[in-house]
C-alpha positions as CSV (number, residue, x, y, z in Angstrom):
1,M,-5.0,-2.7,-2.3
2,W,-3.6,0.5,-3.9
3,Q,-3.0,-1.6,-7.1
4,V,-6.6,-2.7,-7.0
5,E,-7.8,0.9,-6.7
6,D,-5.6,1.8,-9.7
7,L,-6.8,-1.2,-11.7
8,L,-10.4,-0.3,-11.1
9,R,-9.7,3.3,-12.2
10,A,-8.0,1.9,-15.4
11,Y,-11.2,0.1,-16.2
12,G,-13.2,3.3,-15.6
13,L,-14.9,1.8,-12.6
14,D,-16.9,-0.3,-15.0
15,I,-17.8,-3.6,-13.4
16,D,-18.4,-5.3,-16.8
17,K,-14.9,-4.5,-18.0
18,V,-13.5,-5.6,-14.6
19,E,-15.4,-8.9,-14.9
20,Q,-14.2,-9.5,-18.4
21,S,-10.5,-8.7,-17.7
22,L,-10.0,-9.6,-14.1
23,V,-12.7,-11.9,-12.9
24,N,-13.4,-14.3,-15.7
25,P,-9.7,-15.2,-16.5
26,V,-8.9,-16.0,-12.9
27,Y,-12.1,-17.5,-11.4
28,H,-13.6,-20.5,-13.0
29,S,-16.6,-21.7,-11.0
30,P,-19.8,-19.6,-11.2
31,E,-19.7,-19.2,-7.4
32,E,-16.2,-17.9,-7.4
33,R,-16.9,-15.5,-10.3
34,K,-20.0,-14.1,-8.5
35,E,-18.1,-13.7,-5.3
36,A,-15.2,-11.9,-7.0
37,R,-17.5,-9.7,-9.1
38,D,-19.4,-8.7,-6.0
39,W,-16.2,-7.9,-4.2
40,Y,-14.9,-5.7,-7.0
41,E,-18.4,-4.1,-7.4
42,G,-18.4,-3.3,-3.7
43,L,-15.0,-1.6,-4.0
44,I,-16.2,0.4,-7.0
45,M,-19.3,1.5,-5.0
46,M,-17.1,2.5,-2.1
47,M,-14.7,4.4,-4.4
48,Q,-17.7,6.3,-5.8
49,S,-19.3,7.0,-2.5
50,E,-15.9,8.2,-1.0
51,G,-15.1,10.3,-4.0
52,V,-11.8,8.6,-4.9
53,Q,-12.7,7.7,-8.4
54,E,-9.7,9.5,-9.8
55,K,-7.1,9.6,-7.0
56,G,-6.8,8.9,-3.3
57,H,-7.5,5.8,-1.3
58,L,-10.5,4.1,0.3
59,Q,-11.1,4.8,4.0
60,I,-10.6,1.1,4.8
61,N,-7.0,1.4,3.4
62,K,-6.4,4.6,5.3
63,N,-7.7,2.9,8.5
64,I,-5.0,0.1,8.1
65,I,-2.3,2.8,7.8
66,I,-3.7,4.5,10.9
67,D,-3.6,1.1,12.8
68,L,-0.1,0.5,11.6
69,T,1.0,4.0,12.6
70,D,-0.4,3.4,16.1
71,T,1.6,0.2,16.4
72,H,4.7,2.0,15.0
73,L,4.5,4.8,17.5
74,R,3.9,2.3,20.4
75,L,7.0,0.3,19.3
76,L,9.1,3.5,19.2
77,K,8.2,4.3,22.8
78,D,8.9,0.8,24.1
79,P,12.6,0.4,25.2
80,A,12.2,-3.4,24.8
81,E,11.8,-2.9,21.1
82,S,15.4,-2.0,20.4
83,E,15.6,-3.9,17.1
84,Y,12.5,-2.1,15.7
85,I,13.8,1.3,17.0
86,A,17.2,0.7,15.4
87,T,15.6,-0.3,12.1
88,Y,13.4,2.7,12.2
89,Y,16.4,5.1,12.7
90,N,18.3,3.4,9.9
91,T,15.2,3.9,7.6
92,L,14.5,7.5,8.6
93,P,17.1,9.1,6.2
94,H,15.4,7.3,3.3
95,I,12.0,8.5,4.5
96,V,13.2,12.0,4.7
97,A,14.8,11.9,1.3
98,L,11.6,10.5,-0.2
99,R,9.5,13.2,1.4
100,A,11.9,15.8,0.0
101,K,11.4,14.4,-3.5
102,G,7.7,13.9,-3.2
103,T,4.7,16.2,-3.7
104,D,3.5,16.1,-0.1
105,P,6.3,16.8,2.4
106,E,3.7,16.4,5.2
107,M,2.8,12.8,4.2
108,P,2.9,10.5,7.3
109,E,6.1,8.4,7.5
110,L,4.4,5.0,7.0
111,E,2.4,6.3,4.1
112,T,5.6,7.6,2.5
113,C,7.0,4.0,3.0
114,F,4.0,2.4,1.3
115,T,4.0,4.9,-1.5
116,A,7.7,4.2,-2.1
117,L,7.1,0.5,-2.3
118,Y,4.1,1.0,-4.6
119,G,6.2,3.2,-6.9
120,Y,8.9,0.6,-6.9
121,L,6.4,-2.0,-7.9
122,L,5.2,0.2,-10.8
123,L,8.8,0.7,-11.9
124,K,9.3,-3.1,-11.9
125,V,6.1,-3.8,-13.8
126,Q,7.1,-1.2,-16.4
127,Q,10.6,-2.8,-16.6
128,K,12.2,0.6,-15.9
129,E,15.7,0.9,-14.6
130,I,15.9,1.2,-10.8
131,S,18.8,3.2,-9.4
132,W,21.1,2.0,-6.7
133,E,19.7,4.7,-4.3
134,T,16.1,3.6,-5.0
135,Q,17.0,0.0,-4.4
136,A,18.8,0.8,-1.2
137,S,15.8,2.8,0.1
138,V,13.3,0.1,-0.9
139,D,15.5,-2.6,0.8
140,Q,15.6,-0.6,4.1
141,I,11.9,0.3,4.0
142,T,11.1,-3.3,3.4
143,K,13.1,-4.3,6.6
144,L,11.1,-1.8,8.6
145,L,7.7,-2.7,7.2
146,R,8.5,-6.4,7.6
147,L,9.3,-5.9,11.3
148,L,6.2,-3.7,11.8
149,S,4.0,-6.3,10.1
150,E,5.3,-9.0,12.4
151,K,4.7,-6.8,15.5
152,Y,1.3,-5.7,14.2
153,N,0.2,-9.3,13.6
154,T,1.2,-10.5,17.1
155,V,-0.8,-7.6,18.7
156,Q,-3.9,-8.1,16.5
């Protein structure tokens, strides 16, 4: 979803540009196009009403991070979740290093993880070189988030 927010910003939150560039090339039937346009338009309206036209994330995305954080904290307190706990502690040095390099050292751990993965995605899209350290961090963060996702989906 963060990519979608950035795409909408790149198109100046202009639904006509979004429709021309994102909807029409992908969706072929009039019903699909209308549904996709309405979905993007709804996101644009939410971004405007929540004041995240230039930066930040929609509340629905923040709520998912909050739900994931609740699951994460519950798993860390559960002695039966030894695999998750071990994976977390193996990931923690990467999270700490990323926070030290970032602009917001108070950013919650999971948000730091998702920000790192999104940054990695942007580097890949831009075909930029990815350092060994970055790749190692992304690999470890991916392990943690994969486990968290599995646990989250079984609870939901």
